[in-house]
C-alpha positions in Angstrom: -9.4 -25.8 -2.8 -5.9 -24.4 -3.3 -3.9 -24.3 -0.1 -1.6 -21.3 0.4 1.5 -21.9 2.4 2.2 -19.1 4.9 5.5 -17.4 4.6 7.3 -17.6 8.0 7.8 -14.3 9.9 11.5 -14.8 9.8 11.5 -15.0 6.0 9.6 -11.7 5.5 11.3 -8.7 3.9 10.4 -5.0 4.3 8.5 -5.2 1.0 6.0 -7.3 2.9 3.5 -4.9 4.5 3.2 -6.6 7.9 7.0 -6.4 8.5 7.2 -2.9 7.1 4.3 -1.6 9.3 5.7 -3.2 12.5 9.2 -2.0 11.8 8.2 1.6 11.1 6.2 1.8 14.3 9.6 2.7 15.7 10.1 6.5 15.4 13.8 5.9 14.9 13.4 3.3 12.2 10.8 5.4 10.3 13.0 8.5 10.7 15.9 6.6 9.2 13.9 5.3 6.3 12.4 8.7 5.3 15.9 10.3 5.6 17.3 7.6 3.3 14.5 7.7 0.7 14.5 11.5 0.4 18.3 11.8 0.9 17.6 14.5 3.4 18.0 14.3 7.2 14.6 14.2 8.8 13.7 14.6 12.4 10.3 13.2 13.4 8.5 14.4 16.5 6.5 11.4 17.7 6.1 7.7 17.4 4.7 6.9 13.9 1.2 5.6 13.5 0.7 2.5 11.4 -2.4 1.3 9.5 -3.9 4.7 10.3 -7.5 5.1 9.0 -9.0 8.3 7.5 -12.7 8.6 6.7 -14.1 12.1 6.1 -17.7 10.7 5.8 -19.5 7.5 6.6 -20.7 7.4 3.0 -17.2 7.6 1.5 -14.5 5.0 1.3 -12.0 5.0 4.1 -8.2 5.4 3.5 -5.8 3.2 5.4 -2.2 4.3 5.3 0.8 2.1 6.3 2.8 4.7 8.2 2.1 8.3 9.2 4.3 10.8 11.2 5.2 14.5 11.5 8.6 16.3 11.6 9.8 19.2 13.6 8.4 21.6 11.0 4.9 20.0 11.3 5.3 18.4 7.8 3.2 15.2 7.5 4.9 12.1 6.1 2.7 9.2 5.0 4.3 6.2 3.5 2.8 3.2 1.7 4.5 -0.1 0.8 3.1 -1.6 -2.3 4.1 -5.1 -3.3 1.7 -5.6 -6.2 1.0 -3.4 -9.2 -2.7 -2.8 -9.0 -2.7 -0.4 -12.0 -4.2 2.5 -10.1 -1.4 3.7 -7.9 -1.2 7.2 -9.5 -4.9 7.9 -8.9 -4.7 6.2 -5.5 -2.0 8.7 -4.4 -4.3 11.5 -5.4 -7.1 10.1 -3.4 -4.9 9.6 -0.4 -3.6 13.2 -0.7 -7.2 14.5 -0.7 -8.2 12.5 2.5 -5.0 13.6 4.3 -5.6 17.3 3.4 -9.3 17.2 4.6 -8.3 15.7 7.9 -5.6 18.3 8.7 -8.0 21.3 9.1 -10.2 21.6 12.1 -14.0 21.9 11.4 -14.8 25.6 10.8 -11.2 26.6 10.0 -11.1 29.4 7.5 -7.3 29.8 7.1 -6.1 27.4 4.4 -2.6 28.4 5.1 -2.9 26.4 8.3 -2.8 23.3 6.2 0.4 21.3 7.0 2.9 20.6 4.3 2.8 16.9 3.3 5.0 14.3 1.7 3.5 11.0 0.3 6.0 8.3 -0.3 5.0 5.1 -2.1 7.6 2.3 -2.2 7.4 -0.5 -4.8 9.6 -3.2 -6.2 8.5 -2.2 -9.7 8.4 0.9 -11.9 5.0 2.6 -11.6 5.8 5.4 -14.2 7.9 3.4 -16.7 10.9 5.6 -17.1 13.4 3.4 -15.2 14.1 5.8 -12.4 14.7 4.9 -8.8 12.8 7.9 -7.5 10.1 10.1 -9.0 9.3 13.4 -7.1 6.2 15.4 -8.0 5.5 19.0 -7.0 3.0 21.3 -8.6 4.7 23.1 -11.5 3.5 25.5 -14.2 3.3 24.0 -17.8 3.9 27.5 -19.3 6.7 28.3 -16.9 8.4 25.1 -15.7 10.6 26.9 -13.2 7.6 28.2 -11.4 6.4 25.9 -8.6 2.9 26.1 -7.2 4.2 26.0 -3.6 1.2 24.4 -2.1 3.3 22.3 0.2 2.3 18.9 -1.2 4.9 16.4 -2.5 4.3 12.9 -3.9 7.3 10.6 -4.2 7.3 7.2 -6.0 10.2 4.8 -5.1 11.2 2.1 -7.6 13.6 -0.4 -5.9 14.5 -1.7 -9.3 15.5 1.6 -10.9 18.3 1.9 -13.4 19.7 5.4 -12.8 21.8 4.2 -9.9 24.7 6.6 -10.5 22.5 9.5 -9.4 22.0 8.2 -5.9 24.0 7.7 -2.8 25.4 4.4 -1.7 23.1 4.4 1.3 20.0 4.9 -0.9 21.1 2.0 -3.2 21.8 -0.3 -0.3 18.4 0.4 1.1 16.8 -0.4 -2.2 18.4 -3.8 -1.9 17.5 -4.2 1.7 13.8 -3.5 1.1 13.5 -6.7 -1.0 16.1 -8.8 0.9 16.0 -7.8 4.5 18.7 -10.2 5.6 21.6 -10.0 8.0 23.9 -10.5 5.1 22.7 -7.3 3.4 22.7 -5.4 6.6 26.2 -6.4 7.5 27.5 -5.4 4.0 26.3 -1.8 4.2 28.2 1.0 5.8 24.9 2.8 6.6 24.2 3.3 10.3 20.6 4.0 9.4 20.1 0.7 7.6 21.7 -1.2 10.5 19.3 0.6 12.9 16.4 -0.5 10.8 17.7 -4.0 10.6 18.0 -4.2 14.4 14.3 -3.3 14.6 13.5 -6.0 11.9 15.4 -8.6 13.9 13.6 -7.6 17.1 10.2 -8.2 15.4 11.2 -11.5 13.8 12.5 -12.8 17.2 9.4 -11.7 19.1 6.9 -14.4 20.1 4.2 -11.8 20.4 4.8 -10.6 16.9 4.8 -14.2 15.7 1.3 -14.7 17.1 0.1 -11.3 15.7 1.4 -12.3 12.2 -0.3 -15.7 12.3 -3.6 -14.1 13.3 -3.3 -11.6 10.4 -2.5 -14.3 8.0 -5.4 -16.4 9.2 -7.8 -13.5 8.7 -6.7 -13.0 5.1 -6.8 -16.7 4.5 -10.4 -16.9 5.8 -11.4 -14.1 3.5 -9.9 -15.9 0.5 -11.5 -19.2 1.4 -15.0 -17.7 1.5 -14.7 -17.2 -2.2 -12.7 -20.3 -3.1 -14.4 -22.9 -0.9 -16.7 -24.2 -3.6 -14.1 -24.8 -6.2 -11.5 -22.9 -8.0 -10.1 -23.7 -11.4 -7.4 -22.1 -13.5 -9.1 -18.7 -13.2 -11.9 -16.7 -14.6 -10.4 -16.6 -18.1 -10.3 -20.3 -18.3 -13.6 -20.9 -16.5 -14.5 -22.3 -13.1 -17.2 -24.5 -11.8 -20.7 -22.9 -11.7 -20.9 -23.3 -8.0 -17.5 -21.8 -7.4 -18.3 -18.8 -9.7 -21.6 -18.1 -8.1 -20.0 -18.2 -4.7 -17.3 -15.8 -5.9 -20.0 -13.5 -7.2 -21.8 -13.6 -3.9 -18.6 -12.7 -2.0 -17.7 -9.9 -4.4 -21.2 -8.4 -3.9 -20.8 -8.5 -0.1 -17.5 -6.7 -0.4 -19.0 -4.1 -2.8 -21.7 -3.4 -0.2 -19.0 -2.7 2.3 -17.5 -0.1 0.0 -14.5 -2.2 -1.1 -12.8 -1.2 -4.3 -12.0 -3.6 -7.2 -8.3 -3.5 -6.2 -9.1 -4.3 -2.6 -11.4 -7.2 -3.6 -8.8 -8.7 -6.0 -6.1 -8.4 -3.3 -8.3 -10.0 -0.6 -9.2 -12.9 -2.8 -5.9 -13.1 -4.6 -7.7 -13.1 -7.9 -6.8 -11.6 -11.2 -7.9 -7.9 -11.2 -9.3 -8.1 -14.8 -11.7 -10.9 -13.9 -12.8 -9.2 -10.7 -13.3 -5.9 -12.6 -15.6 -7.6 -15.0 -17.8 -9.1 -12.3 -17.8 -5.8 -10.4 -18.9 -3.8 -13.5 -21.8 -6.2 -14.1 -22.8 -6.2 -10.4 -22.9 -2.4 -10.2 -25.4 -2.4 -13.1 -27.7 -4.3 -10.8 -27.0 -2.3 -7.6 -28.1 -2.0 -4.9 -29.9 -5.3 -5.0 -26.9 -7.3 -6.3 -29.0 -10.3 -7.5 -26.2 -12.9 -7.8 -28.2 -15.1 -10.2 -28.9 -12.2 -12.5 -25.3 -11.2 -12.4 -24.2 -14.7 -13.3 -26.6 -14.9 -16.1 -25.6 -11.6 -17.5 -21.9 -12.5 -17.4 -22.6 -15.6 -19.4 -24.9 -13.8 -21.9 -21.8 -11.7 -22.8 
């Protein structure tokens, strides 16, 4: 079995979800981050909520957002840090938007104008949309009349920390792009931004906290345990190059358990740290045999192909 070495808490950067979530629990830190990312001063009302879950029905897949808060105009900001490109982030943002919208109206409410304005921000160290921009901002516009906006109050923003059009952004924004992937004292000392320095003080507080160190190790152990369930019986170079029959059958069994829990292909691949194409193939075959998920039949069908 392959052993994964845990990254030390003090070596994490904001691009790592654990550090991002813990840092942004501070209202001041999240307020500073949103203000920088949107290049617009934002005043948040309350302490932000992290890892907030939304489920509109027991039968539907839940949504878990990294950070959620509200400003003085009751606009909802929900932010996601995404370290890996799962290939579905555009559609995922749409799904998140739908869940947020449904949760904002009280049961029986008839006035859709009571729906809060919202701003979804996804931060990634890669280019989701392929145009080389640092920031992509989407609002509903008319194809026939591009100057006409829908005005439904929903905005989706995709941040690419590796964007090329740097001349279009403030020094503070560019410094934060660097700090996201290298959250070091050296970078924080170099910037003139008071907001980034504020965020860095919160980062340092977390890294120096014994309580946070314990919480981080517990989180890592939980993820490691989930991976080990699927890898304990042997793991070779990957599905494309083949693995031992026992290891593959164990992996199929674990995937089926996760499918029963409503996990998506992307979530399963991330949990097991497996290649998404290989997991996709097993999931597609497994779903053909749902809801029984006979692992032996799934294995045989995969090898028939």
